[in-house]
N, C-alpha and C positions, 0 to 999 in steps of 0.2 A: 628294694632293700629287704631282706629278711634274715634274721638273726638265727634261722636255725639250718640253711645252707641244704635245700632240697635241690637236687638236680632235676632239670625238667626238660621235655621234648616237645613241641607243640604237634598235634597231628590233627589234620581235619579229617572229620567223619562224614561220607558220603549221605547218611540216612539222617543226618541232622545237620542241613547246609547253613542254616540260619546262626548257629553257634559254633565256635571253634573250641574243641575240647583238648585237653593236655593230659599226657598219659605220663605216670612217674616212672621212669625206667630206672632209676638208679633207687637207692633206699632212702625213705621217707624217715627222719630223725622222729618225728611224732607218732609215728607207727612202729617204728623198730627198735628205738632205743630203749635202754632201762627207763621205768615209769617215774621212779621217785627222783632220778638225776635229771631227766628231761624237766620235769614239772618243776623242781628248783632253779634249773637253770633259766625257764621261761618266767618264774616268779620274782627271780631278781632284781629285774630293771623296775618292775612295778613296786617292789617292796621299796626299793630307793626313792620311787618317785612318788608313793603314797607317804613316805616318810616326810617327804617335803610339805605334803599336805597336812602332817602332823603340825609341823613348824606354823603352816597357815593357822591351824587351828589354835596354837598356843599363842602365836602373835596376835592375832584378829582378837581373841577373848582379851588379851592383857590390855591392848590399847583401847578396847570397848571400855573395859574396866576403869581405865582412866577417865572415862566419860562421865562415870558415875554407876550407881546401882540401878539408876533407871534404865540407863542404856543396856545393861546386862539384861534385865528383865525383859527389855525390848528386844533384845536379839533372841532370848529364849521364846518367844511368842512368833517371831519371824521363821526361826532357824528351822522347823519343820518343815516348812514350804521352801526353803532353799535346798533343803536335803532332798526333798520330793523331785525337784527338778533336776538334780545331780543324780540321783539313783535309779529315777527312770530313764534318763538320758543314757547314761554311763552303764549302770548295771541290768536294768531290765529289758528296755528295747534294744539297748545296745549289745546285751545278751545275745537277743534274737538275730541281730545283725551278724554278730561274730559266728554264730550256730550256723545260721544259713549258708555263709561263706563256706565256711570251714568244711560242712558236710558236701558242698559242692566240690570243693578243691579234693577232699579225700575220695570222691567219686571221679575224678580226673576231668572237671567239667568247667574249664577257665570262662567260658562265654556266660555261663549261668552265673558264675560268682561275679562277672562285670555288671550283669544286668540287676544282681541283687543289690551291689552298692549303689545304683543310680536309683532304684527304687528306695532304698534306705534314706538317702538324701532328701528325696521327696518327703518321705515321712517326718523326717527332722522337721523340716521347713513347716509343715501344717501343724504339728503337736507343738511345736515352739511358739506359732501365733495364737494357738488356742491356751497357752498358759498364759501369754500376755494379756489377751482379752480378759480371761478369767480372773486373774488376780488385780487386774487394776479396776475392773468393774465392781468384784467382789470382795476384794481384800478388807475393805472398811469392816465391813460386815463380820467376816468372818474373825477378825482381830478382836472385835468387840465381844463376838459370843466367846471366846477363849478366855476373856477376863482383862483385856486392854483397855485401860481408863487413862485419861488425862495425858501426862507428858509422855509415859510409858507407850501409849497408843500412837502418839505423834511422831516419836522417834521410830518405832516399828514402821509406821508407813512411809516415811520418809525413806528408809532402806528398802522397802518392798517396792515403791513406785520405780526407784532407780533399776533394780536389779531385774525385776520381772519386765520392765520396760524392755529391757534386750534379752527376754529369754531365748529367743532364737540362737543367741551365740553360744551359750553351754550345749544345747542341743545339737549345732552343727559340729562343735569340736568333740563333743563325746562320740558322735556319728561318724566322724572321720577316724579317731582312735578306734573304734570298734571294728570298722573295715579293715584297719592295719592288724589288727589282733586276729582276727578270723582266718589272715594269712598265716599266722604264726610269728609276726613281727611284733614284739613285745618293746624292743629299745627304742625305738622311735616316739611312739606314744609316751613312753614313759620320760624321756630326754625333754619331749614338749612339756608334759606335764609338771617336770621339776623347774623348767624354767618358768612356767605360768604359776608356779608357787612363789618363787623369788619375787617376780613382779608383783603379785597380789600381796604380798606383804610390803612391799616398798611403797607401791601406788596408794594402797590403803592407807598406811600410816600417813603419807604426805597429805593426801585430800582428808582423811579424817581428822587427824590432829591439827594440821596445818603446821607446817615446817618453813622456814626461810619466808620468800614472799607470798607463800600459798595460804589464804585464809582456813581457818578451822571449819571444814562442812558437817563434823559430826556423822552420824550414822549414814546419812547419803552419800557423804564422802569416801565412806568404807566400801559402799556397794559399787562406788562408780570406779573404785581402784580394782575390784573384783571384776567388774565387767570388762575394762580395759586390757587387764591381763588375758583373761580368756579371747579375746578378739584377736590379740597377737599369737597364741596359741593356736587358734583356729585358722587364721591367715598361714601359717607354716605348714600345717598338716594338709588343708587345702592345695597348697601348690603342691606338696610333694604327691600326693595321690592322683590329682589332675595331671600333673605333668610325665605321668606314664612310669615312674620310679618304682611304684609298689606292682607287687603281683598281680594286684587286680586294678582296673582302671573304669571308672563309671561311665566316661566318654570314649571308650576304645573303640566302641561299635556303635551304630545307630539304636538310640535309645527308642524303646517300645515299651507303652505302658502296658502291663500284663497282671491280670488279677493274680496269676500263680505265684507270681515274685511276690506280692503284697502278700499274699496267703503265706508263702514260706517264711516270711520274717514275721509276720503278726502271729501266727498259730503259736509262737514262743514269746515275741517279745509284747503282744497286747495282753496276753494271758500273764504273763510276768509281771507287767506294770500294776496288777492289782496287787501284788505283794508290798512293793514299797508304797502304795496308796493306803494300804492298811496300816503299814507300819507308821507311817506319819499320822494318819488318822488316831491310830494307838496313843502316839506320842502327844497329839493335840488335845484329845479327851484328858489324858493324864495330867498334861499342862494345865487345863481347864479347871480339873480337880484340886490341882497344890496351889492355884492363883485364888484360893479361898483362904490360904495360910498366909498372905502376904507376899510383898515384893521380895524380901529376904529369902525367904523359902525357894520362891520361884527362879530367882536369880541363881541360888545354890544348886537346885536341880539342873539349871540348866548348863552349870560348868561340868555337873556330872556327866549330862547327855553329850558333851563334847567329848569327853573321853570316850564314850560308848561307840561313837561315831568313828574317832581316831583308830579305836582297836578294831572295830569291825572291817576297815578298811585293809587291816593285814589280811584278814580273811579274803576280803574282796581281791587282794593282788594274787593268791594262790588261786583262788577260785576262778577268776577271769583267764589265768594261765591254764586251766585245766578245760575251757571251754573249746578251743582248737584241737587239744588232745583228744576228748571225748567225741567231738564232732566229726573229727577226721577219721576215728576209728569206727562210729556208725556208720559213715559213709562208705568206710572200705570193708564193711561186715565185720568187724573185729569187736564184737559186743564184749566179750570178756574181758578184752584190755580196758575197755569204757569202764565196766563196773569196778575193775581193780583201780583203776585211775582215781574214780570217785570216792573210794574208802582211804585211800593215801592222801588224797588233798583233804579230807573230813579230818582225819585224825591229826595232819599238821595244822589245819584251823584252830582245831579245838585246843592243842596243846599251846599254841603260841599265844593266843588270846587270852588262855584262861590263867596261864603263868603270869602275864604282865597284868591283867586285872586282879590277881591275888596280891600280889606285891603292893598295888595301889591301895587295895583294902586294908592293908594292915599299915600303910605309910602314905596315908591320904594328902597330907601336906606337900609331898613331892609334887603333886598335881595342883590342889587348890591354891597354894600360896604364888603360884605363877599369875594369877588372875587378880586376887582381892584381899585388901586389909580388913574388909569388913568383918567384925566379930560373929555376927548373925549368919552372913552368907557362907562363912567358913564352916560354922558348925552345922549348917544345913547339907552342906556339900559332904563333910566328913560322915554324915549319918547315913545319906544317899550311899556313897562309896563302900562304906563298910558293908552294908547289907548286899548291893547290887552287883559291885565290882567283879567278885568271882564268878558270877554267873554271865558274864559276858562270854565265858567258853561256849556257852551252848548256842550264843548268837553267832560266834566264830564258826559253830558246825551247821548251824541253819543257812548262813551266808554260802558255805562252800556246797551243799548239797543242792541249794538253790541254783547255783552256778552250773554244777555238773548235771543238774536236770535240763537245763536250758541247751546245754552240748548235747544231750539225747534228745532234745526236742520234748521232753515229758515234764513239763513244769507245772502243771495242773496240782499236783500234791503239796508241793511246798506253797502253793499260794494258799491251798485250804487250811495247810497250819498255821499261816500268818492270820486267816480268819477265825481259827480256834483261839489264837491269842488275843485277838481283838474281844471277841467275846467273853474271855476272861476277865479282861481288864474292866470292861463295860460293867459285867455283871458283880465282879467283885468290887470294884469303885462305888458302885452304886449301894452295895451293901455297907461298906465301910462308912460311907456319908451317913447312911441311916442311924449308924451305930454311933455317930460322933467320933469316929477315930481320929486318933494324931496322926501328923503327916509322917512320923515313923511306920505306921501300919502301911501306909501306900507305897512306902519303898520297899517294904516287905512283898506286897503285891506284885511289883515291878518286876523283883527277882525272880518269884516264882514263875510269873509270865514267861521268863527267859528259857526256863528249863522245859516248859509246856512247849514253847515253840520248837527248840533243837530238838526234843527227843520226837515230837511228832512229825517234824521234817524229815527226819532220818529214816523213821518208821514208813513214810509215802515212798522212800526211795527204795527199801527194801521190797516192798510190795508192787512197785510199778514194774510192768514187763517192757524192758526195751528191746526191740526188734528192728533190725538193720532193714527187714524187708518193707517196713512202712515208709520207708525214706524214699521220696522220689528220684533224688539225686543218687542214692546206693541201687535202687532199681535200674536206672539207665547204665549206671557202670556196669552191671552184672549181664546187662542184656547182650 
């Protein structure tokens, strides 16, 4: 199933008997149609699905709020690591998967795309296991370093043990989604994401709060509802891809472990993973800084950080749609089109995220009142959102540039921009602590760091050289 309707004719090439190649004899919409219209059509399903993710953020934070301020503070501690799992599997390594597959298809090499999909699943299984072992063995120590104490720490650990005990599930789900997106199919991953969001809300509420005969499991129950919902989504997409209904199939041919396939994914995905790792490290350091001001400030910031995550998913929807467009353009040697797609996606993301963030900055209760009635928590959230929310526009710009760079297999620049933000937060926070600054000063620091990140990421894209000749799939296509 492909929502772009590309006509295909398979042709076997004698000089590469191990791979079946496919030549696009009809127009490829991702290469030939107007950029803005194509980008909006591909983004629309993602926006719908990720809007459902927004409902999850609202619903989950709302019923965590019913468990009390300590539960909100616990979620603020563990949320960066949950976000790390989702962003590395869906955005970073997932972007590497989509980029490699789209470049192979842009060059007309379906056999290579099939092998890339198989290697992507191997990578997902390995890294999912690493996440499980790392967080189960070291999670307690990490949460203690971040300021977790008493019941807040206990609730955070309860969530972490359930979610990360099944870390393989979100990794597989996001990898299957990335395989499909690499072919230009945005509809199915978005539909599954939408259904997963609905299930996550329902299961989390039932298991977390306890409804009917189901006892109240608290934070572990909310985590279990998330895992159960993701498991259903994983099963649906696995069936679709492995049954041969997608344009690529990991088991369509004999699977051979080839280093070049791992390299094609990891040269983008592995480097890209440093961006969300640094992003989460930035949030973790900032969370530890705020923990010294008490649970109310920590919980208030957590509510604001969830809005940040929600709005950047809008940029994610546009950015992930740009990956196959840019990847296929690079694979087909159309570098100018790839560049133009990048700037259109960046402007769109900046405008969308900035507009909503600015509205929330002036009317914070539209967001804050959804989650808590605690006066101190509400006041902290209002302060943070007034200062930081308009600057979310630069996070949207960064997200879009990051994905565009993945499509072009040139992701080092955006990663270094994230490094600069991490250093800015670390050094700035150290200076503020030395000065005995109030929490409001830390909120200003966070806002300034978003501007630094967005502008530096854009600059790296401007300065980087995109060359189709460097891509192995493009070279094979032109040979």
